[in-house]
C-alpha positions in Angstrom: 142.9 68.0 77.2 142.2 65.8 80.2 144.0 68.2 82.3 142.3 71.1 81.5 139.0 69.1 81.8 140.1 67.7 85.4 141.2 71.7 86.3 137.7 72.9 85.3 136.0 70.1 87.1 138.4 70.8 90.5 137.7 74.4 90.1 134.0 74.1 89.4 133.9 71.9 93.0 135.7 74.3 94.9 133.3 77.2 93.9 130.5 75.3 94.6 131.7 74.4 98.3 132.5 78.0 99.0 129.1 79.1 97.7 126.7 76.5 99.3 123.0 76.3 97.9 120.8 78.7 100.0 117.1 77.7 100.4 114.7 80.6 100.8 111.4 80.7 101.6 108.6 83.2 101.3 106.1 83.9 103.6 103.0 86.2 104.1 103.5 88.8 106.9 101.3 90.9 108.5 102.9 94.1 109.9 101.6 96.1 112.4 102.7 100.2 112.5 104.0 101.1 116.0 104.0 104.8 117.0 106.5 105.9 119.9 105.0 108.3 122.1 107.5 109.5 125.3 108.1 106.5 127.0 105.0 104.4 126.3 105.0 102.2 122.9 101.3 102.4 121.3 100.4 99.7 118.8 98.1 100.8 115.9 96.3 97.9 114.4 95.3 97.5 110.2 92.2 95.8 110.9 89.1 98.3 110.8 86.2 97.6 113.3 83.4 98.3 111.4 79.8 98.2 112.9 76.2 99.4 112.3 74.9 102.6 113.8 71.3 103.1 114.0 69.1 106.1 114.7 65.6 106.7 114.0 64.2 109.8 112.4 60.4 110.7 112.3 59.6 107.2 113.4 61.5 105.4 110.8 64.6 103.3 111.6 67.6 103.9 109.8 71.1 102.4 109.8 74.9 103.2 108.7 77.9 101.6 108.8 80.8 103.4 110.9 84.8 102.5 110.9 85.8 102.9 114.7 89.6 102.9 113.8 89.4 105.5 111.1 86.4 107.5 112.8 84.4 107.8 109.8 81.3 107.1 108.4 80.7 104.5 105.4 78.1 104.9 102.8 75.0 106.5 103.5 72.2 105.8 105.9 69.5 103.1 105.0 66.0 103.0 105.5 64.9 99.9 107.5 61.4 100.5 108.5 
């Protein structure tokens, strides 16, 4: 019985030495898509650039948000004055 315990202990130690514990870490990453056009590399950001656009109709001031990255309007025109 003592021989079997020693053999199992020896095999366990050998296996642990062959497969050491690996420490892993997870981190948040931000990916940026890269499109290849010819010999040039073009980086396209994911971050939207949104700004207010203004216009005057019949003496009244309106505003509306515009996404410059997607070239799209956001929402409807809002009357300011």
